[in-house]
N, C-alpha and C positions, 0 to 999 in steps of 0.2 A: 504494500500500500504506500502510495506517495501523495503528498499534498504540495501543490504548487501555488504559491501566493504571488500576486501581482497588483499593480496599481499605485504603488507608492511614488513619491516624488517631492519636489519643492513647491510649496504653496505659500502665498502671503497670508498673514493673519486675517481671519474672517472668511477665508476661502473654503473650498470644498474638495474632497477627494473621495473616490470610491475604490475600495480594495476588493479584490476577488481572490478566491481560493478554490482550486479544483482538486478533487480527490480522484485517484485512479488506482487500478490494481484489481486484485481478486476480492472485490467487496461484495458482501452479502447484504449488509445494511449499515447505515450510519446513524448513530444515536445523536448525542449532543455534539454540536459544532460551536466553536468559540473563537474569539479573537483576544489575544493578549498583546501586551506591549512591554518593551524594556528600554528605558532611557539610560544613557551612559551613567555608570556609577550607581544605578538603582536596581532593585529587584524587579523581576518580571511580574506584571500585574494583569489581572483579568480586566478586560474592557467590556465584553458582552458575551453572552452565550445564548444559543437557541436550541430548543429541543426538537426532536424529530417531528413533533406535532405542531411546531411553529411558535411555541411560547418563548418569548424573548425576555432576557433580564440584562440589566446594565449596571455598571459601576456608577457611583454617584457622579464621577467626573464626566461620564458619557451621556447621562440622562438629558434628554431634550435636544441633544446635538447630534448624536450618532444613532443610526438605525441598522440593526443586524437583520439579515434575511437569508433565506436559503432556497435553492431549487433542488429538490430531491431527485428529480429525473436526471438532472445534469450533474448531480453530486457536487454542487458548488455552494459556497457560503460567501456572503458579501457583507461589507461594512461601509455604509454611506456616512461620511463624516462631513458635517457642516460647521460653520462658525468656528473654524479651527483657531487654536491659540498656540503661541510658542511652546507652552508646556505640554502640548500634544506631540511634540517632537520625540520620536522614538523609533525603534525597529518594531514592526508589528508582525506577530506570528499567528497563523491560524492553527487550530487544534481540532481534532476530531476523535471521538470514541467510535471505533469501527469494528464490526463483526466481519471478519474475512475468512477465507479458507484456512487461515492459520489460527483462527480463534479470535477472541476479543482483545483489542489492543488500543493504545492511546498513541496517536500520531501527530507529528508537528510538521508544519511547512518550514521553509528555509528562511523566512523573514523578508519583509519588504520595508525599506526605509521611508519614513515620513518626516519631512523637515518643514517646519512652519516658521518662516522668517521673512522679514521685509528687506 
């Protein structure tokens, strides 16, 4: 199983970005999918997660500005980020709990850099 994240980049404060993450491999089903982020010198933190049924939950820092969604048919998860702030600068990682032919596992994407700066 592999997760491939994309969509990061440089954006000005107040701007928007949409991150995508595609899962591939011998996947039978995907349970919870999530986005985490890690800023330099800080621990990785949960940004948002979404269940297989579409129920979404957000960190306080993301509420009202970020929206997580998923396309189960495409095995993809998205993070729409708006009103971005410099403190949102971090490497963003997607995560998925996957049932594959190898059993149940927790998988991570490679990370995509988001830089919010003027």
